[in-house]
N, CA, C and O atoms as CSV, one atom per row, in Angstrom:
chain,resi,resn,atom,element,x,y,z
A,1,UNK,N,N,56.786,92.925,60.048
A,1,UNK,CA,C,57.872,93.869,60.282
A,1,UNK,C,C,58.701,93.412,61.477
A,1,UNK,O,O,58.162,92.930,62.473
A,2,UNK,N,N,60.008,93.569,61.365
A,2,UNK,CA,C,60.904,93.193,62.455
A,2,UNK,C,C,60.713,94.115,63.645
A,2,UNK,O,O,60.425,95.303,63.497
A,3,UNK,N,N,60.880,93.540,64.828
A,3,UNK,CA,C,60.814,94.306,66.070
A,3,UNK,C,C,62.164,94.950,66.313
A,3,UNK,O,O,63.197,94.283,66.247
A,4,UNK,N,N,62.160,96.217,66.587
A,4,UNK,CA,C,63.369,96.941,66.935
A,4,UNK,C,C,63.199,97.559,68.313
A,4,UNK,O,O,62.086,97.868,68.741
A,5,UNK,N,N,64.308,97.730,68.990
A,5,UNK,CA,C,64.316,98.376,70.292
A,5,UNK,C,C,65.124,99.663,70.173
A,5,UNK,O,O,66.130,99.716,69.466
A,6,UNK,N,N,64.677,100.685,70.866
A,6,UNK,CA,C,65.451,101.924,70.892
A,6,UNK,C,C,66.468,101.834,72.020
A,6,UNK,O,O,66.368,100.985,72.906
A,7,UNK,N,N,67.436,102.719,71.968
A,7,UNK,CA,C,68.454,102.744,73.019
A,7,UNK,C,C,67.812,103.058,74.370
A,7,UNK,O,O,68.240,102.543,75.403
A,8,UNK,N,N,66.783,103.908,74.355
A,8,UNK,CA,C,66.087,104.254,75.599
A,8,UNK,C,C,65.380,103.040,76.190
A,8,UNK,O,O,65.424,102.823,77.401
A,9,UNK,N,N,64.736,102.258,75.349
A,9,UNK,CA,C,64.052,101.049,75.844
A,9,UNK,C,C,65.047,100.082,76.488
A,9,UNK,O,O,64.777,99.507,77.543
A,10,UNK,N,N,66.190,99.913,75.841
A,10,UNK,CA,C,67.175,98.961,76.365
A,10,UNK,C,C,67.863,99.478,77.623
A,10,UNK,O,O,68.161,98.700,78.529
A,11,UNK,N,N,68.117,100.771,77.688
A,11,UNK,CA,C,68.737,101.298,78.913
A,11,UNK,C,C,67.792,101.130,80.095
A,11,UNK,O,O,68.228,100.822,81.204
A,12,UNK,N,N,66.523,101.329,79.865
A,12,UNK,CA,C,65.536,101.145,80.946
A,12,UNK,C,C,65.415,99.675,81.332
A,12,UNK,O,O,65.381,99.334,82.514
A,13,UNK,N,N,65.351,98.814,80.330
A,13,UNK,CA,C,65.191,97.384,80.605
A,13,UNK,C,C,66.365,96.822,81.394
A,13,UNK,O,O,66.175,96.058,82.340
A,14,UNK,N,N,67.585,97.203,81.000
A,14,UNK,CA,C,68.772,96.608,81.603
A,14,UNK,C,C,69.405,97.467,82.699
A,14,UNK,O,O,70.358,97.041,83.351
A,15,UNK,N,N,68.878,98.666,82.899
A,15,UNK,CA,C,69.407,99.521,83.951
A,15,UNK,C,C,70.833,99.982,83.690
A,15,UNK,O,O,71.641,100.086,84.613
A,16,UNK,N,N,71.135,100.255,82.425
A,16,UNK,CA,C,72.457,100.747,82.053
A,16,UNK,C,C,72.302,102.108,81.382
A,16,UNK,O,O,71.196,102.513,81.024
A,17,UNK,N,N,73.405,102.796,81.219
A,17,UNK,CA,C,73.373,104.108,80.577
A,17,UNK,C,C,73.479,103.967,79.063
A,17,UNK,O,O,73.895,102.932,78.541
A,18,UNK,N,N,73.095,105.027,78.382
A,18,UNK,CA,C,73.275,105.036,76.925
A,18,UNK,C,C,74.766,104.969,76.598
A,18,UNK,O,O,75.163,104.398,75.582
A,19,UNK,N,N,75.569,105.546,77.454
A,19,UNK,CA,C,77.020,105.509,77.259
A,19,UNK,C,C,77.530,104.069,77.256
A,19,UNK,O,O,78.414,103.724,76.472
A,20,UNK,N,N,76.975,103.229,78.129
A,20,UNK,CA,C,77.367,101.818,78.181
A,20,UNK,C,C,77.066,101.132,76.854
A,20,UNK,O,O,77.913,100.422,76.313
A,21,UNK,N,N,75.869,101.343,76.332
A,21,UNK,CA,C,75.501,100.695,75.064
A,21,UNK,C,C,76.350,101.228,73.912
A,21,UNK,O,O,76.737,100.472,73.021
A,22,UNK,N,N,76.638,102.528,73.930
A,22,UNK,CA,C,77.518,103.073,72.883
A,22,UNK,C,C,78.923,102.487,72.998
A,22,UNK,O,O,79.580,102.229,71.989
A,23,UNK,N,N,79.378,102.280,74.231
A,23,UNK,CA,C,80.691,101.662,74.440
A,23,UNK,C,C,80.711,100.252,73.853
A,23,UNK,O,O,81.660,99.886,73.159
A,24,UNK,N,N,79.675,99.458,74.124
A,24,UNK,CA,C,79.611,98.101,73.577
A,24,UNK,C,C,79.597,98.142,72.053
A,24,UNK,O,O,80.184,97.280,71.398
A,25,UNK,N,N,78.932,99.135,71.498
A,25,UNK,CA,C,78.933,99.296,70.039
A,25,UNK,C,C,80.335,99.670,69.550
A,25,UNK,O,O,80.826,99.100,68.575
A,26,UNK,N,N,80.975,100.621,70.221
A,26,UNK,CA,C,82.331,101.028,69.830
A,26,UNK,C,C,83.317,99.869,69.915
A,26,UNK,O,O,84.261,99.790,69.128
A,27,UNK,N,N,83.096,98.975,70.866
A,27,UNK,CA,C,83.967,97.812,71.043
A,27,UNK,C,C,83.639,96.690,70.054
A,27,UNK,O,O,84.314,95.661,70.037
A,28,UNK,N,N,82.609,96.886,69.236
A,28,UNK,CA,C,82.247,95.897,68.225
A,28,UNK,C,C,81.482,94.702,68.772
A,28,UNK,O,O,81.402,93.661,68.120
A,29,UNK,N,N,80.919,94.848,69.967
A,29,UNK,CA,C,80.171,93.735,70.560
A,29,UNK,C,C,78.737,93.678,70.044
A,29,UNK,O,O,78.168,92.596,69.895
A,30,UNK,N,N,78.158,94.837,69.772
A,30,UNK,CA,C,76.810,94.905,69.211
A,30,UNK,C,C,76.850,95.790,67.972
A,30,UNK,O,O,77.741,96.625,67.815
A,31,UNK,N,N,75.875,95.592,67.100
A,31,UNK,CA,C,75.853,96.312,65.830
A,31,UNK,C,C,74.439,96.781,65.512
A,31,UNK,O,O,73.779,96.212,64.642
A,32,UNK,N,N,73.968,97.817,66.213
A,32,UNK,CA,C,72.624,98.300,65.918
A,32,UNK,C,C,72.559,98.936,64.535
A,32,UNK,O,O,73.557,99.421,64.002
A,33,UNK,N,N,71.367,98.919,63.977
A,33,UNK,CA,C,71.172,99.623,62.712
A,33,UNK,C,C,71.109,101.102,62.994
A,33,UNK,O,O,70.736,101.525,64.088
A,34,UNK,N,N,71.477,101.889,62.001
A,34,UNK,CA,C,71.424,103.344,62.142
A,34,UNK,C,C,70.410,103.894,61.158
A,34,UNK,O,O,70.396,103.541,59.978
A,35,UNK,N,N,69.574,104.757,61.671
A,35,UNK,CA,C,68.672,105.538,60.816
A,35,UNK,C,C,68.885,106.986,61.226
A,35,UNK,O,O,68.306,107.474,62.197
A,36,UNK,N,N,69.725,107.651,60.465
A,36,UNK,CA,C,70.139,108.997,60.864
A,36,UNK,C,C,70.990,108.881,62.108
A,36,UNK,O,O,71.984,108.155,62.124
A,37,UNK,N,N,70.599,109.599,63.160
A,37,UNK,CA,C,71.325,109.540,64.428
A,37,UNK,C,C,70.718,108.516,65.379
A,37,UNK,O,O,71.211,108.327,66.491
A,38,UNK,N,N,69.657,107.862,64.946
A,38,UNK,CA,C,68.949,106.913,65.798
A,38,UNK,C,C,69.528,105.516,65.649
A,38,UNK,O,O,69.775,105.038,64.541
A,39,UNK,N,N,69.739,104.873,66.792
A,39,UNK,CA,C,70.187,103.475,66.806
A,39,UNK,C,C,68.961,102.601,67.003
A,39,UNK,O,O,68.138,102.846,67.885
A,40,UNK,N,N,68.857,101.585,66.173
A,40,UNK,CA,C,67.765,100.617,66.308
A,40,UNK,C,C,68.379,99.244,66.550
A,40,UNK,O,O,69.191,98.756,65.764
A,41,UNK,N,N,67.971,98.644,67.646
A,41,UNK,CA,C,68.540,97.366,68.067
A,41,UNK,C,C,67.578,96.233,67.732
A,41,UNK,O,O,66.384,96.308,68.019
A,42,UNK,N,N,68.113,95.196,67.127
A,42,UNK,CA,C,67.336,94.002,66.798
A,42,UNK,C,C,67.255,93.102,68.034
A,42,UNK,O,O,68.003,93.292,68.992
A,43,UNK,N,N,66.347,92.123,68.010
A,43,UNK,CA,C,66.290,91.161,69.125
A,43,UNK,C,C,67.637,90.470,69.375
A,43,UNK,O,O,67.972,90.167,70.520
A,44,UNK,N,N,68.400,90.222,68.320
A,44,UNK,CA,C,69.727,89.600,68.496
A,44,UNK,C,C,70.658,90.527,69.275
A,44,UNK,O,O,71.442,90.059,70.101
A,45,UNK,N,N,70.582,91.838,69.023
A,45,UNK,CA,C,71.384,92.801,69.781
A,45,UNK,C,C,70.961,92.791,71.247
A,45,UNK,O,O,71.804,92.843,72.143
A,46,UNK,N,N,69.665,92.726,71.483
A,46,UNK,CA,C,69.139,92.690,72.842
A,46,UNK,C,C,69.666,91.473,73.602
A,46,UNK,O,O,70.075,91.583,74.758
A,47,UNK,N,N,69.652,90.309,72.942
A,47,UNK,CA,C,70.179,89.089,73.573
A,47,UNK,C,C,71.678,89.229,73.857
A,47,UNK,O,O,72.161,88.813,74.910
A,48,UNK,N,N,72.401,89.819,72.907
A,48,UNK,CA,C,73.837,90.029,73.122
A,48,UNK,C,C,74.083,90.952,74.313
A,48,UNK,O,O,74.968,90.691,75.128
A,49,UNK,N,N,73.311,92.021,74.417
A,49,UNK,CA,C,73.456,92.942,75.553
A,49,UNK,C,C,73.210,92.185,76.849
A,49,UNK,O,O,73.942,92.353,77.825
A,50,UNK,N,N,72.191,91.364,76.855
A,50,UNK,CA,C,71.864,90.553,78.041
A,50,UNK,C,C,73.053,89.657,78.412
A,50,UNK,O,O,73.405,89.552,79.587
A,51,UNK,N,N,73.661,89.023,77.430
A,51,UNK,CA,C,74.795,88.139,77.684
A,51,UNK,C,C,76.054,88.922,78.061
A,51,UNK,O,O,76.831,88.476,78.905
A,52,UNK,N,N,76.254,90.071,77.446
A,52,UNK,CA,C,77.401,90.912,77.799
A,52,UNK,C,C,77.303,91.328,79.264
A,52,UNK,O,O,78.279,91.236,80.010
A,53,UNK,N,N,76.127,91.783,79.667
A,53,UNK,CA,C,75.930,92.214,81.056
A,53,UNK,C,C,76.097,91.050,82.023
A,53,UNK,O,O,76.642,91.212,83.115
A,54,UNK,N,N,75.636,89.905,81.624
A,54,UNK,CA,C,75.830,88.710,82.462
A,54,UNK,C,C,77.328,88.403,82.607
A,54,UNK,O,O,77.813,88.123,83.703
A,55,UNK,N,N,78.035,88.462,81.499
A,55,UNK,CA,C,79.475,88.232,81.530
A,55,UNK,C,C,80.193,89.233,82.419
A,55,UNK,O,O,81.101,88.867,83.164
A,56,UNK,N,N,79.789,90.498,82.343
A,56,UNK,CA,C,80.397,91.525,83.190
A,56,UNK,C,C,80.110,91.251,84.674
A,56,UNK,O,O,80.987,91.414,85.522
A,57,UNK,N,N,78.871,90.834,84.975
A,57,UNK,CA,C,78.507,90.544,86.379
A,57,UNK,C,C,79.365,89.435,86.966
A,57,UNK,O,O,79.699,89.474,88.150
A,58,UNK,N,N,79.727,88.449,86.157
A,58,UNK,CA,C,80.533,87.348,86.695
A,58,UNK,C,C,82.031,87.598,86.536
A,58,UNK,O,O,82.851,86.728,86.827
A,59,UNK,N,N,82.375,88.796,86.070
A,59,UNK,CA,C,83.773,89.200,86.094
A,59,UNK,C,C,84.555,89.060,84.807
A,59,UNK,O,O,85.775,89.229,84.819
A,60,UNK,N,N,83.901,88.758,83.692
A,60,UNK,CA,C,84.624,88.675,82.438
A,60,UNK,C,C,84.976,90.078,81.949
A,60,UNK,O,O,84.216,91.028,82.138
A,61,UNK,N,N,86.132,90.185,81.322
A,61,UNK,CA,C,86.539,91.456,80.724
A,61,UNK,C,C,85.841,91.609,79.369
A,61,UNK,O,O,85.301,90.650,78.819
A,62,UNK,N,N,85.867,92.817,78.858
A,62,UNK,CA,C,85.310,93.068,77.526
A,62,UNK,C,C,86.042,92.217,76.496
A,62,UNK,O,O,85.423,91.692,75.571
A,63,UNK,N,N,87.337,92.080,76.649
A,63,UNK,CA,C,88.134,91.268,75.727
A,63,UNK,C,C,87.684,89.805,75.747
A,63,UNK,O,O,87.551,89.182,74.694
A,64,UNK,N,N,87.453,89.261,76.937
A,64,UNK,CA,C,86.990,87.873,77.054
A,64,UNK,C,C,85.606,87.707,76.445
A,64,UNK,O,O,85.331,86.711,75.775
A,65,UNK,N,N,84.735,88.682,76.678
A,65,UNK,CA,C,83.379,88.622,76.112
A,65,UNK,C,C,83.447,88.673,74.590
A,65,UNK,O,O,82.741,87.930,73.908
A,66,UNK,N,N,84.295,89.548,74.058
A,66,UNK,CA,C,84.457,89.646,72.608
A,66,UNK,C,C,84.929,88.311,72.030
A,66,UNK,O,O,84.438,87.866,70.993
A,67,UNK,N,N,85.879,87.684,72.708
A,67,UNK,CA,C,86.411,86.400,72.250
A,67,UNK,C,C,85.313,85.335,72.214
A,67,UNK,O,O,85.212,84.576,71.251
A,68,UNK,N,N,84.504,85.285,73.252
A,68,UNK,CA,C,83.418,84.305,73.323
A,68,UNK,C,C,82.398,84.551,72.214
A,68,UNK,O,O,81.930,83.608,71.577
A,69,UNK,N,N,82.058,85.811,71.984
A,69,UNK,CA,C,81.101,86.145,70.923
A,69,UNK,C,C,81.677,85.771,69.562
A,69,UNK,O,O,80.967,85.224,68.719
A,70,UNK,N,N,82.945,86.058,69.342
A,70,UNK,CA,C,83.578,85.789,68.047
A,70,UNK,C,C,83.635,84.299,67.744
A,70,UNK,O,O,83.439,83.886,66.601
A,71,UNK,N,N,83.904,83.491,68.767
A,71,UNK,CA,C,83.967,82.043,68.556
A,71,UNK,C,C,82.625,81.516,68.043
A,71,UNK,O,O,82.586,80.586,67.238
A,72,UNK,N,N,81.529,82.113,68.513
A,72,UNK,CA,C,80.204,81.692,68.058
A,72,UNK,C,C,80.035,81.962,66.568
A,72,UNK,O,O,79.426,81.167,65.851
A,73,UNK,N,N,80.574,83.081,66.108
A,73,UNK,CA,C,80.409,83.481,64.707
A,73,UNK,C,C,81.263,82.654,63.748
A,73,UNK,O,O,80.914,82.494,62.579
A,74,UNK,N,N,82.376,82.133,64.242
A,74,UNK,CA,C,83.308,81.376,63.404
A,74,UNK,C,C,83.162,79.881,63.688
A,74,UNK,O,O,82.636,79.499,64.733
A,75,UNK,N,N,83.623,79.035,62.768
A,75,UNK,CA,C,83.628,77.604,63.066
A,75,UNK,C,C,84.478,77.329,64.294
A,75,UNK,O,O,85.522,77.968,64.423
A,76,UNK,N,N,84.135,76.472,65.168
A,76,UNK,CA,C,83.040,75.510,65.131
A,76,UNK,C,C,81.721,76.027,65.689
A,76,UNK,O,O,80.876,75.221,66.079
A,77,UNK,N,N,81.515,77.324,65.740
A,77,UNK,CA,C,80.228,77.873,66.118
A,77,UNK,C,C,79.877,77.682,67.577
A,77,UNK,O,O,80.698,77.870,68.474
A,78,UNK,N,N,78.629,77.302,67.780
A,78,UNK,CA,C,78.116,77.213,69.151
A,78,UNK,C,C,78.890,76.221,70.007
A,78,UNK,O,O,79.133,76.479,71.186
A,79,UNK,N,N,79.274,75.103,69.435
A,79,UNK,CA,C,80.030,74.103,70.196
A,79,UNK,C,C,81.347,74.715,70.699
A,79,UNK,O,O,81.703,74.559,71.867
A,80,UNK,N,N,82.053,75.401,69.823
A,80,UNK,CA,C,83.297,76.044,70.206
A,80,UNK,C,C,83.078,77.132,71.241
A,80,UNK,O,O,83.871,77.301,72.167
A,81,UNK,N,N,81.987,77.865,71.068
A,81,UNK,CA,C,81.673,78.919,72.019
A,81,UNK,C,C,81.412,78.343,73.403
A,81,UNK,O,O,81.902,78.866,74.404
A,82,UNK,N,N,80.645,77.275,73.455
A,82,UNK,CA,C,80.326,76.655,74.745
A,82,UNK,C,C,81.579,76.076,75.405
A,82,UNK,O,O,81.750,76.174,76.620
A,83,UNK,N,N,82.447,75.476,74.602
A,83,UNK,CA,C,83.691,74.935,75.163
A,83,UNK,C,C,84.579,76.056,75.706
A,83,UNK,O,O,85.160,75.928,76.784
A,84,UNK,N,N,84.679,77.154,74.955
A,84,UNK,CA,C,85.462,78.298,75.408
A,84,UNK,C,C,84.844,78.901,76.666
A,84,UNK,O,O,85.554,79.251,77.609
A,85,UNK,N,N,83.540,79.015,76.674
A,85,UNK,CA,C,82.848,79.573,77.838
A,85,UNK,C,C,83.097,78.719,79.078
A,85,UNK,O,O,83.345,79.252,80.159
A,86,UNK,N,N,83.031,77.400,78.926
A,86,UNK,CA,C,83.311,76.508,80.063
A,86,UNK,C,C,84.741,76.701,80.561
A,86,UNK,O,O,84.986,76.715,81.768
A,87,UNK,N,N,85.675,76.849,79.641
A,87,UNK,CA,C,87.068,77.081,80.020
A,87,UNK,C,C,87.199,78.391,80.786
A,87,UNK,O,O,87.863,78.446,81.821
A,88,UNK,N,N,86.569,79.441,80.282
A,88,UNK,CA,C,86.631,80.753,80.932
A,88,UNK,C,C,85.962,80.719,82.302
A,88,UNK,O,O,86.456,81.331,83.249
A,89,UNK,N,N,84.848,80.012,82.413
A,89,UNK,CA,C,84.148,79.885,83.695
A,89,UNK,C,C,85.051,79.190,84.708
A,89,UNK,O,O,85.148,79.625,85.855
A,90,UNK,N,N,85.705,78.124,84.294
A,90,UNK,CA,C,86.610,77.413,85.201
A,90,UNK,C,C,87.782,78.291,85.623
A,90,UNK,O,O,88.186,78.272,86.786
A,91,UNK,N,N,88.331,79.062,84.681
A,91,UNK,CA,C,89.427,79.977,85.020
A,91,UNK,C,C,88.957,81.034,86.014
A,91,UNK,O,O,89.653,81.337,86.983
A,92,UNK,N,N,87.784,81.588,85.772
A,92,UNK,CA,C,87.239,82.619,86.661
A,92,UNK,C,C,86.974,82.033,88.043
A,92,UNK,O,O,87.245,82.677,89.057
A,93,UNK,N,N,86.448,80.823,88.083
A,93,UNK,CA,C,86.182,80.144,89.359
A,93,UNK,C,C,87.479,79.954,90.142
A,93,UNK,O,O,87.519,80.195,91.349
A,94,UNK,N,N,88.534,79.524,89.461
A,94,UNK,CA,C,89.830,79.333,90.129
A,94,UNK,C,C,90.395,80.665,90.619
A,94,UNK,O,O,90.947,80.739,91.716
A,95,UNK,N,N,90.260,81.706,89.817
A,95,UNK,CA,C,90.704,83.037,90.250
A,95,UNK,C,C,89.976,83.457,91.524
A,95,UNK,O,O,90.595,83.962,92.461
A,96,UNK,N,N,88.679,83.249,91.556
A,96,UNK,CA,C,87.890,83.630,92.734
A,96,UNK,C,C,88.251,82.787,93.947
A,96,UNK,O,O,88.305,83.300,95.065
A,97,UNK,N,N,88.497,81.505,93.739
A,97,UNK,CA,C,88.921,80.650,94.857
A,97,UNK,C,C,90.257,81.125,95.422
A,97,UNK,O,O,90.451,81.143,96.637
A,98,UNK,N,N,91.173,81.506,94.540
A,98,UNK,CA,C,92.463,82.022,94.992
A,98,UNK,C,C,92.284,83.331,95.753
A,98,UNK,O,O,92.918,83.540,96.788
A,99,UNK,N,N,91.430,84.206,95.249
A,99,UNK,CA,C,91.163,85.470,95.940
A,99,UNK,C,C,90.552,85.210,97.313
A,99,UNK,O,O,90.910,85.866,98.291
A,100,UNK,N,N,89.625,84.246,97.385
A,100,UNK,CA,C,89.016,83.894,98.668
A,100,UNK,C,C,90.088,83.409,99.644
A,100,UNK,O,O,90.095,83.794,100.813
A,101,UNK,N,N,90.990,82.561,99.153
A,101,UNK,CA,C,92.078,82.048,99.994
A,101,UNK,C,C,92.963,83.193,100.468
A,101,UNK,O,O,93.331,83.251,101.642
A,102,UNK,N,N,93.310,84.112,99.551
A,102,UNK,CA,C,94.143,85.261,99.908
A,102,UNK,C,C,93.450,86.139,100.954
A,102,UNK,O,O,94.089,86.608,101.895
A,103,UNK,N,N,92.157,86.355,100.788
A,103,UNK,CA,C,91.399,87.161,101.748
A,103,UNK,C,C,91.363,86.477,103.109
A,103,UNK,O,O,91.575,87.122,104.135
A,104,UNK,N,N,91.096,85.172,103.119
A,104,UNK,CA,C,91.069,84.432,104.389
A,104,UNK,C,C,92.416,84.518,105.099
A,104,UNK,O,O,92.463,84.699,106.316
A,105,UNK,N,N,93.505,84.391,104.356
A,105,UNK,CA,C,94.836,84.485,104.947
A,105,UNK,C,C,95.101,85.885,105.500
A,105,UNK,O,O,95.687,86.035,106.573
A,106,UNK,N,N,94.673,86.894,104.773
A,106,UNK,CA,C,94.849,88.274,105.235
A,106,UNK,C,C,94.033,88.538,106.490
A,106,UNK,O,O,94.515,89.189,107.417
A,107,UNK,N,N,92.801,88.041,106.529
A,107,UNK,CA,C,91.966,88.211,107.724
A,107,UNK,C,C,92.590,87.523,108.935
A,107,UNK,O,O,92.575,88.062,110.042
A,108,UNK,N,N,93.131,86.348,108.719
A,108,UNK,CA,C,93.807,85.635,109.808
A,108,UNK,C,C,95.002,86.442,110.303
A,108,UNK,O,O,95.214,86.569,111.509
A,109,UNK,N,N,95.770,86.979,109.385
A,109,UNK,CA,C,96.930,87.790,109.760
A,109,UNK,C,C,96.503,89.047,110.525
A,109,UNK,O,O,97.142,89.428,111.506
A,110,UNK,N,N,95.431,89.681,110.077
A,110,UNK,CA,C,94.912,90.855,110.787
A,110,UNK,C,C,94.459,90.484,112.201
A,110,UNK,O,O,94.696,91.232,113.150
A,111,UNK,N,N,93.810,89.333,112.336
A,111,UNK,CA,C,93.416,88.853,113.667
A,111,UNK,C,C,94.637,88.656,114.557
A,111,UNK,O,O,94.617,89.012,115.735
A,112,UNK,N,N,95.693,88.090,113.992
A,112,UNK,CA,C,96.933,87.870,114.744
A,112,UNK,C,C,97.565,89.183,115.188
A,112,UNK,O,O,98.023,89.308,116.324
A,113,UNK,N,N,97.585,90.161,114.287
A,113,UNK,CA,C,98.149,91.469,114.625
A,113,UNK,C,C,97.325,92.130,115.723
A,113,UNK,O,O,97.875,92.686,116.673
A,114,UNK,N,N,96.019,92.066,115.587
A,114,UNK,CA,C,95.143,92.661,116.598
A,114,UNK,C,C,95.356,91.994,117.958
A,114,UNK,O,O,95.452,92.675,118.979
A,115,UNK,N,N,95.429,90.686,117.967
A,115,UNK,CA,C,95.637,89.949,119.218
A,115,UNK,C,C,96.980,90.328,119.851
A,115,UNK,O,O,97.072,90.503,121.066
A,116,UNK,N,N,98.017,90.453,119.021
A,116,UNK,CA,C,99.331,90.847,119.536
A,116,UNK,C,C,99.284,92.256,120.129
A,116,UNK,O,O,99.896,92.521,121.163
A,117,UNK,N,N,98.563,93.145,119.474
A,117,UNK,CA,C,98.426,94.515,119.998
A,117,UNK,C,C,97.696,94.513,121.338
A,117,UNK,O,O,98.125,95.176,122.283
A,118,UNK,N,N,96.598,93.772,121.420
A,118,UNK,CA,C,95.836,93.704,122.671
A,118,UNK,C,C,96.666,93.099,123.794
A,118,UNK,O,O,96.616,93.559,124.935
A,119,UNK,N,N,97.429,92.062,123.459
A,119,UNK,CA,C,98.307,91.424,124.450
A,119,UNK,C,C,99.339,92.419,124.956
A,119,UNK,O,O,99.573,92.526,126.160
A,120,UNK,N,N,99.951,93.143,124.036
A,120,UNK,CA,C,100.983,94.099,124.422
A,120,UNK,C,C,100.394,95.248,125.239
A,120,UNK,O,O,100.995,95.687,126.219
A,121,UNK,N,N,99.214,95.734,124.835
A,121,UNK,CA,C,98.550,96.771,125.611
A,121,UNK,C,C,98.268,96.316,127.041
A,121,UNK,O,O,98.436,97.082,127.990
A,122,UNK,N,N,97.839,95.069,127.183
A,122,UNK,CA,C,97.578,94.508,128.517
A,122,UNK,C,C,98.882,94.428,129.313
A,122,UNK,O,O,98.894,94.700,130.514
A,123,UNK,N,N,99.966,94.061,128.655
A,123,UNK,CA,C,101.267,93.946,129.330
A,123,UNK,C,C,101.761,95.298,129.851
A,123,UNK,O,O,102.378,95.378,130.912
A,124,UNK,N,N,101.484,96.341,129.100
A,124,UNK,CA,C,101.969,97.655,129.546
A,124,UNK,C,C,100.923,98.391,130.379
A,124,UNK,O,O,101.106,99.554,130.738
A,125,UNK,N,N,99.812,97.692,130.685
A,125,UNK,CA,C,98.828,98.231,131.611
A,125,UNK,C,C,97.832,99.203,131.035
A,125,UNK,O,O,97.249,100.005,131.765
A,126,UNK,N,N,97.629,99.143,129.747
A,126,UNK,CA,C,96.646,100.012,129.126
A,126,UNK,C,C,95.371,99.201,128.892
A,126,UNK,O,O,95.405,98.163,128.232
A,127,UNK,N,N,94.250,99.677,129.433
A,127,UNK,CA,C,92.970,98.990,129.227
A,127,UNK,C,C,92.368,99.372,127.889
A,127,UNK,O,O,92.585,100.467,127.369
A,128,UNK,N,N,91.615,98.444,127.356
A,128,UNK,CA,C,90.983,98.731,126.073
A,128,UNK,C,C,89.504,98.948,126.196
A,128,UNK,O,O,88.832,99.201,125.196
């Protein structure tokens, strides 16, 4: 008999809400079986949830995750998926590097403003 996971088992395992898993289902990312009102998740669904959560942690949008999953299902399959994933990883890395640069520049500017304020306060005789 195939192993199935309940929504409760998966929410506990991954530390997510049932609402999160229902959202992933509504978005077409996972496809649990239905028995009445009960959702039964296959091991493949569990692996997909694991990968979806990983993608979310590194900043991929639901749309990007859907695209990566879809490429796996269509030709060229896994090779295409891996190539797309590498492209997305590089794009995300560049976005983060740009954000880091922007943050560093903003921090430098804040330091400059603070220094100018302290200098001016000293000039007008106000102690800090």
